C-alpha positions in Angstrom: 87.9 -91.2 44.2 86.3 -88.9 46.8 82.9 -89.9 48.2 80.3 -88.2 45.9 77.8 -85.7 47.3 74.1 -86.7 47.3 73.2 -84.8 44.1 75.9 -86.7 42.2 74.4 -89.9 43.4 70.9 -89.2 42.0 71.4 -90.2 38.4 73.4 -93.4 39.1 70.8 -94.4 41.7 68.0 -93.9 39.2 69.8 -95.9 36.6 70.5 -98.7 39.1 66.8 -99.3 39.4 65.8 -98.5 35.8 64.8 -102.1 35.1 61.4 -101.5 36.8 62.0 -104.2 39.3 61.8 -103.9 43.0 65.2 -103.3 44.7 66.4 -103.4 48.2 68.0 -100.2 49.4 71.0 -102.0 50.8 71.5 -103.7 47.4 71.4 -100.3 45.6 74.0 -99.0 48.1 76.3 -101.9 47.1 75.8 -101.3 43.4 76.6 -97.6 43.8 79.6 -98.5 46.0 81.0 -100.4 43.0 79.9 -97.7 40.5 81.9 -95.1 42.3 84.8 -97.4 43.0 84.9 -96.6 46.7 87.8 -98.1 48.6 87.3 -100.1 51.7 88.5 -97.1 53.7 86.0 -94.8 52.0 83.2 -97.3 52.7 84.0 -97.2 56.4 84.0 -93.4 56.6 81.6 -92.2 59.1 79.6 -89.0 59.6 81.3 -86.5 62.0 79.0 -87.9 64.8 80.6 -91.3 64.3 77.1 -93.0 64.4 76.4 -93.7 60.7 78.4 -94.5 57.5 78.8 -91.4 55.3 78.1 -93.0 51.9 74.8 -94.9 52.7 73.6 -91.7 54.4 74.2 -89.7 51.2 72.4 -92.4 49.1 69.5 -92.1 51.6 69.3 -88.4 51.0 69.4 -88.9 47.2 66.6 -91.4 47.5 64.5 -88.9 49.6 64.9 -86.1 47.0 64.1 -88.4 44.0 61.1 -89.7 45.8 59.8 -86.2 46.6 60.2 -85.4 42.9 58.1 -88.5 42.0 61.0 -90.2 40.1 61.1 -93.2 42.5 58.6 -94.8 44.9 59.2 -96.7 48.2 56.2 -99.0 48.5 57.7 -100.5 51.7 60.5 -99.7 54.1 63.9 -100.4 52.5 62.4 -100.9 49.0 62.9 -98.8 45.9 61.2 -98.9 42.5 61.4 -96.5 39.6 58.2 -94.6 38.5 57.0 -93.8 35.0 58.2 -90.2 35.6 61.7 -91.5 36.5 61.8 -93.6 33.4 60.8 -90.6 31.3 63.6 -88.6 32.8 66.1 -91.3 31.9 64.9 -91.4 28.4 65.9 -87.7 28.1 69.5 -88.8 28.8 70.3 -86.1 31.3 74.0 -85.5 32.0 73.1 -85.2 35.7 70.1 -85.1 38.0 70.3 -82.4 40.7 68.0 -80.2 42.6 67.7 -77.7 39.8 66.4 -80.4 37.4 64.0 -81.7 40.1 62.4 -78.2 40.5 60.4 -78.8 37.4 58.1 -81.0 39.4 55.5 -79.3 41.7 55.8 -82.0 44.4 59.5 -81.3 44.7 59.0 -77.5 44.9 56.4 -78.1 47.6 59.0 -80.3 49.4 61.6 -77.5 49.0 59.2 -75.0 50.6 57.9 -77.3 53.3 58.1 -75.4 56.5 56.7 -75.1 60.0 55.4 -71.7 61.0 58.2 -69.2 61.7 61.0 -71.6 60.7 63.4 -71.6 57.9 62.4 -73.3 54.6 64.5 -76.1 53.1 65.2 -73.9 50.1 66.5 -71.1 52.3 68.7 -73.6 54.1 70.1 -75.0 50.9 70.9 -71.6 49.4 72.3 -70.0 52.4 76.0 -69.4 52.6 78.0 -70.6 55.5 80.1 -67.5 55.3 77.1 -65.4 56.1 76.0 -67.4 59.1 77.2 -68.1 62.6 78.0 -71.7 63.5 74.9 -71.9 65.6 72.7 -70.6 62.7 74.2 -73.3 60.5 73.3 -76.0 63.0 69.8 -74.6 63.5 69.1 -74.5 59.8 70.4 -78.0 59.3 68.2 -79.2 62.1 65.1 -77.6 60.4 66.0 -79.3 57.1 66.3 -82.7 58.7 63.1 -82.2 60.6 61.2 -81.2 57.5 62.4 -84.3 55.6 61.4 -86.5 58.6 58.0 -84.9 58.7 57.3 -85.8 55.1 58.7 -89.4 55.5 56.7 -89.9 58.7 53.5 -88.8 57.0 54.1 -91.1 54.0 54.5 -94.0 56.5 51.3 -93.1 58.4 49.3 -93.1 55.1 50.2 -96.7 54.6 48.8 -97.8 58.0 45.5 -99.8 58.4 42.5 -97.6 59.4 42.3 -99.2 62.8 46.1 -98.7 63.5 45.8 -95.1 62.4 42.8 -94.5 64.7 44.7 -95.9 67.7 47.7 -93.7 66.7 45.5 -90.6 66.9 44.2 -91.5 70.3 47.8 -92.3 71.5 49.0 -88.9 70.2 46.3 -87.1 72.1 47.3 -88.9 75.3 50.9 -87.9 74.8 49.6 -84.3 74.4 48.1 -84.5 77.9 44.5 -85.5 77.3 43.1 -88.1 79.7 46.2 -89.4 81.5 47.1 -93.0 80.7 46.3 -94.8 77.4 44.3 -97.4 79.4 41.6 -95.0 80.6 42.1 -91.9 78.5 40.4 -92.9 75.3 39.2 -95.7 73.1 38.9 -96.5 69.5 35.4 -97.4 68.4 35.7 -100.7 66.7 32.1 -101.5 65.8 30.5 -100.6 62.4 27.8 -98.1 62.3 29.6 -95.7 64.6 28.0 -92.8 62.9 31.2 -91.2 61.8 32.9 -91.3 65.2 36.3 -93.1 65.2 37.3 -92.7 68.8 36.8 -90.7 72.0 39.2 -89.3 74.6 38.7 -87.7 78.0 39.4 -83.9 77.9 41.2 -84.2 81.2 42.4 -86.8 83.7 39.2 -86.6 85.6 37.1 -87.2 82.6 34.8 -84.2 83.1 34.1 -84.1 79.4 34.6 -86.3 76.3 36.1 -85.2 73.0 35.0 -87.2 69.9 37.5 -88.0 67.2 37.2 -88.4 63.4 40.4 -89.8 61.8 40.7 -89.9 58.0 43.7 -91.7 56.6 43.5 -90.2 53.1 46.2 -89.7 50.5 47.7 -86.2 49.9 45.6 -85.5 46.7 42.3 -86.2 48.4 41.3 -83.1 50.4 38.7 -83.0 53.1 35.8 -80.8 52.1 33.0 -79.1 53.9 30.5 -82.0 53.5 32.8 -84.3 55.5 32.9 -81.8 58.4 29.1 -81.3 58.3 28.7 -85.1 58.6 31.1 -85.1 61.6 29.1 -82.3 63.2 25.9 -84.3 62.6 27.5 -87.3 64.3 28.5 -85.2 67.3 24.9 -84.0 67.6 23.8 -87.6 67.5 26.0 -88.3 70.5 24.9 -85.1 72.3 28.5 -83.9 72.1 29.8 -80.4 71.5 33.6 -81.0 71.1 35.4 -82.8 68.3 38.8 -83.2 66.7 39.0 -84.0 63.0 42.4 -85.4 62.0 43.5 -86.3 58.5 46.7 -87.3 56.7 45.7 -85.1 53.8 44.5 -81.5 54.0 41.4 -79.4 54.1 39.8 -77.3 51.4 39.4 -73.6 51.9 35.6 -74.1 52.3 36.3 -76.7 55.1 38.7 -74.4 56.9 36.1 -71.6 56.8 33.3 -73.8 58.0 31.8 -72.8 61.4 28.9 -74.9 62.8 25.9 -72.8 63.6 25.2 -74.6 66.9 27.6 -74.6 69.9 29.7 -77.5 68.5 33.4 -76.8 68.4 35.7 -78.8 66.2 39.5 -78.6 65.8 41.0 -79.4 62.4 44.5 -81.1 62.2 45.9 -81.7 58.7 48.7 -84.1 57.7 51.5 -81.5 58.1 50.3 -80.6 61.6 49.9 -84.3 62.5 53.5 -85.1 61.5 54.8 -82.1 63.5 52.8 -83.1 66.6 54.1 -86.7 66.3 57.7 -85.4 66.2 57.2 -83.0 69.1 55.7 -85.7 71.3 58.0 -88.5 70.2 55.3 -90.8 68.6 56.6 -93.0 65.8 60.1 -91.4 66.0 63.1 -92.0 68.1 66.2 -89.9 68.8 69.0 -90.7 66.4 71.8 -88.7 67.9 72.3 -85.6 70.0 74.7 -82.7 69.9 75.5 -80.7 73.0 76.6 -77.1 72.5 78.5 -75.6 75.4 79.3 -72.0 76.2 81.9 -70.5 78.4 80.7 -70.3 82.0 82.0 -66.8 82.8 80.8 -67.0 86.4 83.2 -69.8 87.1 86.2 -67.6 86.4 85.2 -64.7 88.7 87.8 -64.4 91.4 86.5 -63.4 94.9 
């Protein structure tokens, strides 16, 4: 039979882990390979790039969509487990699970609309017709879809880090963004207790003419940073005689926090989880190139005869 698309894989995948036990992703791929009766030739079929097997890649996308809808969880890398919501869906005995069914869950809708400023949403990509787009538009839209999924996966991973690892990650990201120069002399993570709400510092420039203080909150998505947290941070900056700070979180900020402006000369920059993931991708922190496509155009100048 032909290799199924990722939406056709969703229901069999959920059923494969319906016992509530912890399952290895590779074992689930093997179970589904048998389920769909894939031939040896089909199992060896590659993506057009030739750098990954097609079927495991589609299982991976089915896993991502089910996770974003809250039907499965991935407590560790390569591990799958069904959630109570996933069990409840199976009890309804659906004929299939696809994107339309998953849209009943707010988390999945948010995932579908996840976007970077001035870029195409995942939903727009999914609904667009290839007949209405140029080949370059199709490639660009597909790139944005992959990037959005990577951003969310990256943020989920960061939220599982230890507090100290996360604080070092934040300093390293700022170094990659051009603050301070090398990691050795650019910044430090404050390890001692009683740090008065300061998690790290970084030099504003390579000469160290000024110091920027950092607050890093590794919070889950549902716990938003409110105005009181920012006021504490401003107070901590005042205690250090500092006027510049960066508040970075893996969650998000309340409207009151976003509208908060200190009355003194203190300036603070707020970076939420979505922005953090985008910056990590832009500056190649915690991510690595998977494959690259080179698009070439005709060089008209070459064919000009003297």
